[in-house]
Backbone as JSON Lines, residues from 0, in Angstrom:
{"i":0,"aa":"M","n":[106.23,102.1,99.68],"ca":[107.68,101.98,99.11],"c":[108.09,100.78,99.16]}
{"i":1,"aa":"Y","n":[107.85,100.08,100.05],"ca":[108.58,98.59,100.7],"c":[107.05,97.57,100.74]}
{"i":2,"aa":"D","n":[107.37,96.71,99.67],"ca":[106.05,95.81,99.74],"c":[106.27,95.21,101.15]}
{"i":3,"aa":"S","n":[104.57,94.92,101.39],"ca":[104.59,94.2,102.45],"c":[104.86,92.52,102.81]}
{"i":4,"aa":"S","n":[104.67,92.22,101.54],"ca":[105.31,90.52,101.56],"c":[106.87,90.53,101.62]}
{"i":5,"aa":"D","n":[107.52,91.74,101.17],"ca":[108.93,91.57,100.73],"c":[109.31,91.77,102.49]}
{"i":6,"aa":"I","n":[109.06,92.45,103.29],"ca":[108.89,92.79,104.61],"c":[108.8,91.72,105.24]}
{"i":7,"aa":"Q","n":[107.79,90.8,105.45],"ca":[107.32,89.67,106.03],"c":[108.26,88.41,105.51]}
{"i":8,"aa":"N","n":[108.91,88.14,104.52],"ca":[109.49,87.18,103.83],"c":[111.23,87.54,104.05]}
{"i":9,"aa":"N","n":[111.44,88.95,104.51],"ca":[112.53,88.84,104.72],"c":[113.24,89.44,106.22]}
{"i":10,"aa":"K","n":[112.09,89.54,106.96],"ca":[112.6,89.95,108.38],"c":[113.62,89.53,109.12]}
{"i":11,"aa":"G","n":[113.96,88.1,108.89],"ca":[114.69,87.17,109.47],"c":[116.08,87.95,108.71]}
{"i":12,"aa":"M","n":[116.11,88.11,107.5],"ca":[117.48,88.73,106.8],"c":[117.87,90.18,107.38]}
{"i":13,"aa":"A","n":[116.62,90.82,107.63],"ca":[116.95,92.39,108.13],"c":[117.7,92.51,109.34]}
{"i":14,"aa":"I","n":[116.96,91.34,110.51],"ca":[117.49,91.39,111.89],"c":[119.16,90.71,111.64]}
{"i":15,"aa":"L","n":[119.09,89.96,110.8],"ca":[120.54,89.46,110.88],"c":[121.66,90.34,110.23]}
{"i":16,"aa":"A","n":[121.27,91.31,109.27],"ca":[122.18,92.37,108.76],"c":[122.72,93.09,110.17]}
{"i":17,"aa":"Y","n":[122.45,93.48,111.17],"ca":[122.82,93.95,112.18],"c":[123.81,93.34,112.95]}
{"i":18,"aa":"I","n":[123.82,91.93,112.73],"ca":[124.67,90.93,113.45],"c":[126.23,90.55,112.47]}
{"i":19,"aa":"L","n":[125.46,90.38,111.29],"ca":[126.71,90.13,110.19],"c":[125.75,90.71,108.77]}
{"i":20,"aa":"F","n":[126.55,91.84,108.45],"ca":[125.73,92.26,107.42],"c":[125.94,91.86,106.27]}
{"i":21,"aa":"F","n":[127.12,91.04,105.81],"ca":[126.9,90.68,104.34],"c":[126.05,89.5,103.99]}
{"i":22,"aa":"I","n":[125.52,88.68,105.15],"ca":[124.78,87.75,105.16],"c":[123.45,88.21,104.01]}
{"i":23,"aa":"P","n":[122.87,89.35,104.33],"ca":[121.61,89.49,103.13],"c":[122.23,90.19,102.25]}
{"i":24,"aa":"L","n":[123.32,90.54,102.21],"ca":[123.81,91.08,100.96],"c":[124.32,89.41,99.82]}
{"i":25,"aa":"I","n":[124.2,88.5,100.51],"ca":[124.61,87.43,99.91],"c":[123.15,86.75,99.68]}
{"i":26,"aa":"A","n":[122.46,86.16,100.58],"ca":[121.04,85.52,100.69],"c":[119.71,86.14,99.9]}
{"i":27,"aa":"A","n":[119.91,87.52,100.03],"ca":[118.73,88.3,99.93],"c":[118.89,89.45,99.32]}
{"i":28,"aa":"K","n":[119.77,89.26,98.21],"ca":[120.06,90.52,97.42],"c":[119.01,91.27,96.46]}
{"i":29,"aa":"D","n":[117.82,90.57,96.43],"ca":[116.9,90.89,95.47],"c":[115.49,91.73,96.67]}
{"i":30,"aa":"S","n":[116.03,91.65,97.7],"ca":[114.71,92.14,98.66],"c":[115.36,93.49,99.0]}
{"i":31,"aa":"K","n":[114.65,94.71,98.54],"ca":[114.96,95.94,99.05],"c":[114.79,96.27,100.56]}
{"i":32,"aa":"Y","n":[113.92,95.46,101.45],"ca":[113.91,95.51,102.54],"c":[115.36,95.04,103.3]}
{"i":33,"aa":"A","n":[115.51,93.89,103.11],"ca":[116.91,93.32,103.67],"c":[117.89,94.4,103.56]}
{"i":34,"aa":"M","n":[118.19,94.76,102.03],"ca":[119.34,95.7,101.56],"c":[119.18,96.75,102.19]}
{"i":35,"aa":"Y","n":[117.86,97.69,102.95],"ca":[118.29,98.5,103.49],"c":[118.9,98.45,105.1]}
{"i":36,"aa":"H","n":[118.28,97.55,105.38],"ca":[118.96,96.83,106.57],"c":[120.16,96.38,106.72]}
{"i":37,"aa":"A","n":[120.87,96.0,105.81],"ca":[122.25,95.36,105.0],"c":[122.88,96.76,105.18]}
{"i":38,"aa":"N","n":[122.65,97.96,104.89],"ca":[123.4,99.07,104.71],"c":[123.47,99.69,105.9]}
{"i":39,"aa":"Q","n":[122.07,99.74,106.77],"ca":[122.25,100.25,108.32],"c":[123.25,99.28,108.75]}
{"i":40,"aa":"G","n":[123.14,98.18,108.66],"ca":[124.48,97.34,109.31],"c":[125.86,97.84,109.13]}
{"i":41,"aa":"L","n":[126.2,97.77,107.95],"ca":[127.29,98.07,107.44],"c":[127.64,99.25,107.69]}
{"i":42,"aa":"T","n":[126.99,100.3,107.79],"ca":[127.29,101.68,108.49],"c":[127.55,101.56,109.81]}
{"i":43,"aa":"L","n":[126.81,100.77,110.42],"ca":[126.82,100.76,112.08],"c":[128.49,100.21,112.21]}
{"i":44,"aa":"F","n":[128.75,98.96,111.19],"ca":[129.77,98.09,111.47],"c":[131.0,99.0,111.21]}
{"i":45,"aa":"L","n":[131.11,100.0,110.26],"ca":[132.22,100.67,109.98],"c":[132.09,102.01,111.01]}
{"i":46,"aa":"A","n":[131.3,102.46,111.47],"ca":[131.37,103.75,112.55],"c":[131.68,103.0,113.76]}
{"i":47,"aa":"C","n":[131.66,101.56,114.11],"ca":[132.19,100.71,115.41],"c":[133.75,100.84,115.02]}
{"i":48,"aa":"V","n":[133.95,100.48,113.82],"ca":[135.32,100.22,113.68],"c":[136.32,101.68,113.95]}
{"i":49,"aa":"V","n":[135.8,102.65,113.44],"ca":[136.48,103.97,113.2],"c":[136.47,104.38,114.81]}
{"i":50,"aa":"A","n":[135.5,104.37,115.72],"ca":[135.56,104.54,116.69],"c":[136.27,103.75,117.66]}
{"i":51,"aa":"N","n":[136.48,102.57,117.25],"ca":[137.54,101.59,118.04],"c":[138.88,101.77,117.91]}
{"i":52,"aa":"V","n":[139.46,101.95,116.54],"ca":[140.5,102.37,116.22],"c":[141.04,103.7,116.71]}
{"i":53,"aa":"V","n":[139.96,104.97,116.66],"ca":[140.58,106.13,117.05],"c":[140.51,106.51,118.33]}
{"i":54,"aa":"L","n":[139.53,105.75,119.16],"ca":[139.59,105.99,120.75],"c":[140.78,104.77,121.26]}
{"i":55,"aa":"S","n":[141.43,104.05,120.66],"ca":[142.36,103.16,121.35],"c":[143.67,104.03,121.07]}
{"i":56,"aa":"I","n":[143.78,104.96,119.87],"ca":[145.25,105.28,119.7],"c":[145.23,106.62,120.64]}
{"i":57,"aa":"I","n":[144.03,107.18,120.88],"ca":[144.12,108.35,121.82],"c":[144.52,107.77,123.5]}
{"i":58,"aa":"P","n":[145.5,108.18,124.04],"ca":[145.79,107.8,125.18],"c":[144.94,108.25,126.54]}
{"i":59,"aa":"I","n":[144.56,107.72,127.4],"ca":[143.73,107.89,128.64],"c":[142.47,108.31,127.99]}
{"i":60,"aa":"I","n":[142.07,109.62,127.58],"ca":[140.58,109.81,127.24],"c":[140.0,108.99,126.36]}
{"i":61,"aa":"G","n":[140.68,108.68,125.2],"ca":[140.19,107.39,124.4],"c":[139.93,106.42,124.81]}
{"i":62,"aa":"W","n":[141.08,106.08,125.87],"ca":[140.8,104.67,126.6],"c":[139.31,104.4,127.75]}
{"i":63,"aa":"I","n":[139.15,105.86,128.02],"ca":[137.93,106.03,128.87],"c":[136.96,105.89,128.3]}
{"i":64,"aa":"L","n":[136.82,106.71,126.98],"ca":[135.48,106.75,126.02],"c":[135.39,105.42,125.42]}
{"i":65,"aa":"L","n":[136.32,104.58,125.16],"ca":[136.13,103.68,124.4],"c":[134.9,102.35,125.07]}
{"i":66,"aa":"P","n":[134.8,102.17,126.32],"ca":[133.58,101.26,126.46],"c":[132.29,101.73,126.41]}
{"i":67,"aa":"L","n":[132.37,102.84,126.46],"ca":[131.0,103.73,126.11],"c":[130.7,104.17,124.64]}
{"i":68,"aa":"A","n":[131.66,104.07,123.84],"ca":[131.53,104.1,121.98],"c":[131.07,102.59,122.27]}
{"i":69,"aa":"N","n":[131.66,101.48,122.5],"ca":[131.23,100.25,122.35],"c":[129.66,99.99,122.48]}
{"i":70,"aa":"L","n":[129.5,100.48,123.97],"ca":[128.13,100.3,124.48],"c":[127.15,100.85,123.49]}
{"i":71,"aa":"G","n":[127.23,102.33,122.82],"ca":[126.55,102.96,122.13],"c":[126.47,102.3,120.64]}
{"i":72,"aa":"C","n":[127.45,101.52,120.45],"ca":[127.31,100.57,119.23],"c":[126.27,99.43,119.48]}
{"i":73,"aa":"C","n":[126.54,99.07,120.66],"ca":[125.55,97.83,121.11],"c":[123.95,98.4,121.14]}
{"i":74,"aa":"V","n":[123.81,99.69,121.58],"ca":[122.49,100.12,121.93],"c":[122.04,100.41,120.33]}
{"i":75,"aa":"L","n":[122.91,100.88,119.51],"ca":[122.1,101.17,117.67],"c":[122.1,99.7,117.37]}
{"i":76,"aa":"A","n":[122.74,98.59,117.66],"ca":[122.33,97.58,117.05],"c":[121.08,96.81,117.63]}
{"i":77,"aa":"I","n":[120.99,97.08,118.9],"ca":[119.59,96.58,119.33],"c":[118.48,97.38,118.69]}
{"i":78,"aa":"L","n":[118.61,98.96,118.23],"ca":[117.24,99.57,118.03],"c":[117.32,99.21,116.37]}
{"i":79,"aa":"G","n":[118.12,98.5,115.66],"ca":[117.94,98.32,114.27],"c":[117.56,97.03,114.45]}
{"i":80,"aa":"I","n":[117.49,96.23,115.3],"ca":[117.16,94.71,115.13],"c":[115.69,94.76,115.6]}
{"i":81,"aa":"V","n":[115.54,95.78,116.78],"ca":[113.91,95.74,117.03],"c":[113.19,96.25,115.77]}
{"i":82,"aa":"A","n":[113.92,97.45,115.13],"ca":[113.02,97.9,114.1],"c":[113.07,96.87,112.94]}
{"i":83,"aa":"A","n":[113.84,96.07,112.59],"ca":[113.86,95.32,111.75],"c":[112.94,94.15,111.89]}
{"i":84,"aa":"A","n":[112.82,93.94,113.34],"ca":[111.84,93.02,113.55],"c":[110.3,93.1,113.45]}
{"i":85,"aa":"Q","n":[110.23,94.71,113.63],"ca":[108.78,95.22,113.8],"c":[108.43,95.51,112.2]}
{"i":86,"aa":"G","n":[109.31,95.26,111.58],"ca":[108.94,95.63,109.9],"c":[109.03,97.2,109.54]}
{"i":87,"aa":"Q","n":[109.76,97.84,109.94],"ca":[109.98,99.06,110.2],"c":[111.32,99.7,109.03]}
{"i":88,"aa":"V","n":[111.13,100.79,108.42],"ca":[112.2,101.16,107.78],"c":[112.67,102.58,108.43]}
{"i":89,"aa":"K","n":[113.3,102.25,109.55],"ca":[113.55,103.64,110.14],"c":[115.13,103.3,110.45]}
{"i":90,"aa":"P","n":[115.67,105.05,109.77],"ca":[117.19,104.77,110.0],"c":[117.75,104.87,111.51]}
{"i":91,"aa":"L","n":[119.02,104.73,111.6],"ca":[119.26,104.62,113.0],"c":[119.9,105.74,113.78]}
{"i":92,"aa":"P","n":[119.77,106.35,114.44],"ca":[120.17,107.61,115.08],"c":[121.5,107.93,114.77]}
{"i":93,"aa":"L","n":[122.18,108.9,114.51],"ca":[123.42,109.34,114.02],"c":[124.01,109.22,112.78]}
{"i":94,"aa":"I","n":[124.04,107.97,112.49],"ca":[124.84,107.2,111.34],"c":[123.9,106.87,110.43]}
{"i":95,"aa":"G","n":[122.52,106.64,110.71],"ca":[121.43,106.3,109.56],"c":[121.03,107.27,108.33]}
{"i":96,"aa":"K","n":[121.73,108.21,108.05],"ca":[121.47,108.94,106.9],"c":[122.14,108.67,105.73]}
{"i":97,"aa":"Y","n":[123.31,107.89,106.34],"ca":[124.53,107.44,105.6],"c":[124.04,106.24,104.75]}
{"i":98,"aa":"T","n":[124.16,106.5,103.29],"ca":[124.04,104.99,102.53],"c":[125.37,104.78,101.78]}
{"i":99,"aa":"I","n":[125.98,103.71,101.87],"ca":[127.15,102.99,101.4],"c":[126.64,102.29,100.2]}
{"i":100,"aa":"L","n":[125.49,101.14,100.47],"ca":[125.12,100.47,99.28],"c":[124.02,101.16,98.8]}
{"i":101,"aa":"K","n":[124.04,100.91,97.46],"ca":[123.04,101.18,96.53],"c":[122.16,100.34,95.95]}
């Protein structure tokens, strides 16, 4: 499904997708592998923004859960970076099934 030369040539872009998801959208838009990880990075970014906004609005309980949500975002980013570095096309837990970019 994914070309091995595409994976080897775009591992750096795939890793970068979890830090700055828009860089692979600009620099490696022809790579199916980089675009997959850019989608995962964008989905993670949006999920983290929503979690931060919602939990910051909810008094006390939300404020207690906010650091845990941010820790979860960091863990998911690390899982994505590791998968990208290993050349894997593996969806992130919980949010990986959603596709934003086509």
